[in-house]
N, C-alpha and C positions, 0 to 999 in steps of 0.2 A: 538542531535549530527549532525554535518554537515561534509560531506566528504571533505577531503583535500589531498594534495599529501602525507602528513605524513601518512595517513591511508593506502595509496597504498604501501608505503615503509614497513609498518607493515605487510601488507598482503604478499608481496613478501618475506619478511624475514621469515614469518611463514612457507613458502613453500620451504625454502632452503633445499637442500639435501632430496628432497621428496622421500618417499619409492616407488612411482610409477616409478621412474627412469628417469623422464623427468625434464628438467630445465625450470622452470616457470618464465617468464619475462613479465613485463608490460611496454610498450613503450609510454604510454600516458604522455604527457608533463605537462598537467594541468587538474585538475578536481576540479571544484568549484561549490558546491551546497550551496547556502546561501540566506538569506532574503534580497531583495532589491539590488542585485548585478548587475542588468542590466546596470547601468551607467559605470560599471567597465569592460564591455565586451571587448572594444577596448584595454584597458590596459592589460587585461589577455592574449589576443591574441598576443599583442606585446611582452610581457614578455616570451611567449612560442616560440618566433621566427618567428611569422607571420609578413610579411612586404609588403608594397606596394599595388598592385592591388588585391582586394579580390572580388570573385564572390559569391553573396548571392543567395541562392535558397530557395524559400518559396511559400506558396499559400496565397490567400486572407485572410483566417482565421488566419493562424499562424503569418503573418506579422502584422495583427491588434492586436493579443495577445501580440506581442513583442514590445509594445509601448516603445519608447525611444531608441531602439537599433540602429536606423539610426544615431541619435545624438551621441551615444556612439562611433560608428565607425568613424564618422566625427571628433569628438574631438581627437581621436587617430590618425588622419591624414591618414586613409585608403582611397584609391580610390576604390569605389565600383561600381559594375555592378549587374544586377538583372535578374534572371529567375523567373517569377511569374506565377505559375499555378493558376487555378481558385479554385478548391477544390479537391486536389489530394487524392484519396483513394486507388489507385492501383499502385504498383511499377512495371512498365513494361519496356521492353527494349526500347520502343519508348520514354519514359520519360528520360531514361539514354542518349539516342542519342540526345535528345533536349538539355539537359544540356551540353553535350560535344560540340555540335555545338555552343552554346552561349559562352562557355568558349574560344573556338578557335577564335571566332569572336572578342572578347574583349581583349584577351591576358592576362587574369587573371593568377595569380601565386598560388592561393589557393582558396579553396571552403569553404563556411560557410553555413551549412544547418540550417535554422531557422524553427524548427518544430519538428516532431517526425515521427516514423513509416516509411511510404512509402517515404517521402521526404528524410529521412536519408539514406534509402537503395539505392535510386537512386544516391544520392551524393557519398556514400561510394564506389559504383561500378564504377561510372564515375571517381572519384579521383584515384582509383586503376588503371584504364585503362590509365589515363593520368599521373600517377606517380607524383601526387602533394599533398601538405598538405591539410588536411581535418579537419574541426571543426564542432561541433554541439552546437547550442543554443537551448535547449529543451523548448518547450512551454506547454507540458503536460506530466504527468507520465503515458503514455498510453501503453507502450510496453517495452520489456526487451533488445532490440537489440542495445542500445546506444553505448556500447563499443565493439560490435561484430566485428569480422574480416570477417564475411560472409554476403552475401546479397541475400535474397529471391526475385527473379525477375521473372515476368511472361514473357515467350517467346513462341510465337506460341500457346498461350492459356494455356500452361502448366507451373505450378509453379515449378521453379528450384532454388536451392541454389548455388550461385556462390562464389568462393573465391574473397574477396574484400580487404578492409583495415579498421582497427580500426581508429577512429579519434585521432588526436594528442591532441585535447582539447575538453572537455565537460563542458558546462556552463549551470546552471539552477538556476533561481530565484524562490525561493519557494513562493514568493508573486504572481508571474505569474502562477505557477503551481496550487496554491490553487484556482485561478479564472477560471481555465480550466473547461469545461463542465463536469458534474458528470459522463456522459457516458464514457468519456475518462479515468477518474480515475478508474472507475469500470473495464474498459477494461485493464488497467495496472495491476490491482489486479488479473483479470482473467488470464492474461498472466503469472503472477507470480505463481499463484496456479497450473498452468500446470506443474510446476517443480516437483510436487509430483509424478505424473504419469511418467514424463520423466525420473526421477531418477530410478524408478522401471524398466523401459525399459532398461536403461543403465546397471543396475546390471544383468538383464536377458541376455543381449547380451554378457557381459563380462564372465558370467558363462558358457554359451553354446558354444561360438565361440572364446573365448580368446581375444575379442576386448579390446582395451586399456580402463582402468578405473583408476581413481584417487580418493581415499576415502577422501583425504584432501580437494580437490576441491568440491566434492559432499557435504561434511559436511559444508563447508563454505557457499555454496549456500542454503542448507537446513536451516541453522541458520538464514540467511537473510529472507527467505520466512516465517519461523516461527515467526520472530519478526514482520514482516509486517502484517501477519494474526492476531497476537495478538493485534496489534494496531488498526486494522480494527474492532475488536470485541468491543473495549472499548473507541474509540475516535470519534471525529466529523470528518466526511469525508471532510468537507469544510475547515478544519483548515490547516494553512501552515505547522504545525508540521506533520500531517498525509501525506500531499503531499510530504514533504521533505523525510520522512521515506520511503514512497513508491518509490520515485525516487532513493534513495540510494540502496534499495533492487534490483530494476530493473537494475541499473548500475552494481551492484555486480554480477548479473546473467550474464550480458554481459561480465564482466571481467572473469567470470568462463570459458566462451567459448574461450576468448582470451588466458587465461592461459593454457587451455587444448589443444588448437589448433583444437577443434572440437565443434559441436553444441550439443553434447550429454548432457551436464549439464542443458540444457534449452529446449530441444525439443525431443519429442517422439511421441507416437501414437496420443496424443491430437492435436499436430500440424498437423499431416498428415490428420486428419479429417477436421481440420480448412482449410487446403490448398485445400482439396477436395471440400468443400463448396464454397470456393473462386473461384475455377475454374468453378464450375457449375453455380454460379451466373454470371460469365463473359460470359459463353455460352448462358445463358438465357437473358442477357442484363439487369439484375437487378442491382440496386445500391448496392455497396459493404457494408458489415457489418464490423465494426472495427475488426482488427486482434485479439486483446486481448479479445474482446467480444466473438468471435468464439472459441478461445482457452479455455476460462473459461467454456463455455458451454460444449465443447468437453471433457474437463478435468473431469467434473462431470459425464458425460456418461462413460468415460473410467474407472473412479474410481468405478462406479457401477459394471462394468464387473470384474475388478481386485479384488474387495472385495468378489464377488461371487466365483471367482476362489480360493481365499485364504481360503475359507471354506472347500475346498476339501482335504481330507486326502491323496488321491491317484489320479493319472492321467493316462490315457491310450493313448499311441500314435496310431494314425491311419492316415497315410499320404495320402493326397488327392492332385491331381494336381490342379493348378489354373484353375478356370472355365473361360477360355478365351472368350467363347461365351457370358456369362453373363456380363463380364467386357466390351466387345465391345458395349453392349447395354447401360450399365451404363455410360461409359466414352464418348460414342458418337464420336464427331469429334476429341476428344483427344485420341482415341483408340490407334493409332500408337505410340504416345508418352508414353502412359501407358505401352504398351507391351515392348517397349525398356527399360523403367525404371525397369521392372521386369524380364529382361532376363540377366543373369540367375536369378532364384528364390533364394532370400537370405536364405530361410530356408534349401536349399540344403546343406548348409555348416554345418548343425547340424548333428553330428553322430547319427546313429540309436540308440535308447534307451536312449539318453542323457537327454531328458526331464523327463522321468520317474526316471532315476537314480538321477537327481539333483532336484527333485521336492521340497524337504524340503527347499533347499536354495532359489529356485524361489518363493516358497510360502511365505517365510519370507520377501522377497523383496516386494511382493504384499501386505502383511499384513501391511506394513508401510505406505501405501497410505491411506489418510483420506477417510472417507465415502463420497460418492457423495453428500449426503444431507448436509454435513458439508461445502463442497466447495460451493454449491449453496446458503447456508445461508450467507456465507461471502460476496459473490457477491451481494446478495440482500441488505446486510447491507450497502453497499456503493451506493445503488441506481441503480444497474445494472440488466440486464436481465440474468437470470440463466438457462433458458431452451430454447429449440428451439421455443416452443410456445410463450414464453415471448418476444423473439427476432423476431418473425414472420418468422422464417425459416420453410419452408414447412415440414410437417411430413414425407413425402416420402424421403426428403433429410436427415432427422435425421436417418431414417432407413438405407438408402444407405451409409451414412457416417460411421455408426457403422460397417456395413458389408463389405464395399468396399473402405472406405477411406484409409485403411492401404496400399493399392496398389499405393498411390500417391507418395511414396518414396521407393527407394531401401535401406531399413534399417530394421534391426532386432528389433522387439518390441514384447511384450507379445501378442499383437493383431495378429501379423503375425503367432504366434504359434497356433492360432485357426485353421490354415490349416492342422496341423499335430497332433492334439489331438482329441480324440473321444468326449469329453465333449463340450457342446455348452452353454456358459454362457450369450449369448445375448438374 
């Protein structure tokens, strides 16, 4: 099966009059995932209303992977200019500003991101700031943010998520996706498997603080993740079919964020640990690890914790203040940003006794998370690194990520509740 606009119409129709009370809309004009559709890129953009001067953003690797795209744009009579990064692995505010300067210099009317991950995030943030159309030509199924309306951007060394914009067009050639490095496909699967722990966190937050939750969107995302996981168990990770299925699930995860208006369907404690590692790597000057790779590893670790908690018949509240002294040591130069992110403490919104009172509901949410070993086995099945040791992430960062990564975001997760319960599952 390949995604088309018809599928998007079916999705929005299934969410009509949703019990969550919100109106769910998808404003993407074109979504094309197919085999050998690179030559159609220009036509797809034209049909979606893109016209005239188009600014292309890529790096050396993604531009090489997208062989034929320049001819496709030229055939469709686009006037193109280019921002070309060397090997972009970190979406930071400097990258956003570079793209904005280049667009201002050339007078383009729309942006096309050729690539994935950090390239997409830089472009979606720049396009939102400039209020211009934005499209993606994906070169690898490596992360879930293709359709997202949010952009995780590093500013002053601290990873923050900014409101941005969803692309009007998403194009992916499954022949190109299949040729992408195995490490990128494994990263995409890792990012996708992180939805299992993220959904548990979403349910926990909704139960304890009344945060918005949509069961229909959660179910839609879970089904896509389950399908991709099953395909990973039984198919060849090098096949176009696997790459297309993985891409579809990743796009659907991004659509869930777009439909819900938040990142809850796709991001929880596993992402906070991944962001913590990314910030620590930046401080240390180490080459970055792919986002989805970090998320997959963190999802396995968080799943271990959640499965241990799910075995407990009862839980006991014991509120402890944040250990600011320890956090100042762990976060180092990012200490001030960390303190601001955690003031006030999100767990302060939980009424006294609420965790104990609602433990059976929380426990049921945690019990739906697959075992960490299952997550790691799936990642290894696609040739990816499933542990910190396999990814050469230092052991001390694994420990710090588990214990202090939750403070990288002002967000309620089950990991944040470890500050207010007596039991220690780490």
